[in-house]
C-alpha positions, 0 to 999 in steps of 0.5 A: 471451884467449890462453893460451900453455903451454910443457910439457917432461917427463922420463922415467926410461929404467929404469922408464918413469915420469917428471914434467912441468913447465910455464909458462903465461901468460894475457893480462893476466898480468904473469907467467907461472906454473910448475907440475908433477906426477909421471907414475907410470905407466910410459910406453914412450918420451920422447915419450909422456911429453912428450904425456902431460905436456902433457895433464896441464899442460891438464888442470891449467889447466882445473881451476884455471879459466885456460881458462874464458874462453880463445879461444885456447891455444898449446902450445909444447914441444920435442917434434916428435912430441907436436905431430905427434899433436896436429895429426893427432887434435885437430880444428881445431888449426893450426901456429904457426911461429916462425923458430927452430922445427923443421920439422913438419907435419900428417900422417898417423900412427897414435898408440899408445893412451897418445898417443891418450888423452892427445890425446883429453884435450887435444881435450875440454878445448880444445873451442871454442878455436883450438889452435895448436902451436909447437916450441921447440928445447930444451936450446939456448944462448941466453936468447931462448925457451929459458930456458922449457925449462930452467925447465920441464926442471928442474920435470919432472926434479924430480918424475921423481926424487921419484917414482923414489926413492919407488917402491918397485919401483925400486932405483937401481943404483950403480957398485960401489966 
């Protein structure tokens, strides 16, 4: 059984907090499902936030039982660095190219501790499955594969904004009137 997961994240540049949004489709499902959540820990960069978002989405799928019968999972995102970290750290992960994808390869890199922790969680939860990584160009006009990026981006931004507003340590700045 194949699980197709698309994930996107949004990070507030002032606070480092964020949100993630995901869309998943499992073989046999007529339609996909969307979900997401907040990322309250401050992360140092957008690509770390993207990778942590992927890990949270995979964890959510595991808790919901969507991974229990899966033999393969395709992780799709608009963040090349997140995919490269997965390829560098998750044994057996592969590239699933698409004609519209950006070029990326399996290469040596040194993930920071946030990236390493997220990649280890992805590896643990997908152990025994084929893990395929696919890049999807985000924020591009068109209806083919970009619609899912827009949906997930909207979910991620909503979670980030709610978290930012509820965070007592965050004071939004507004232009002086």
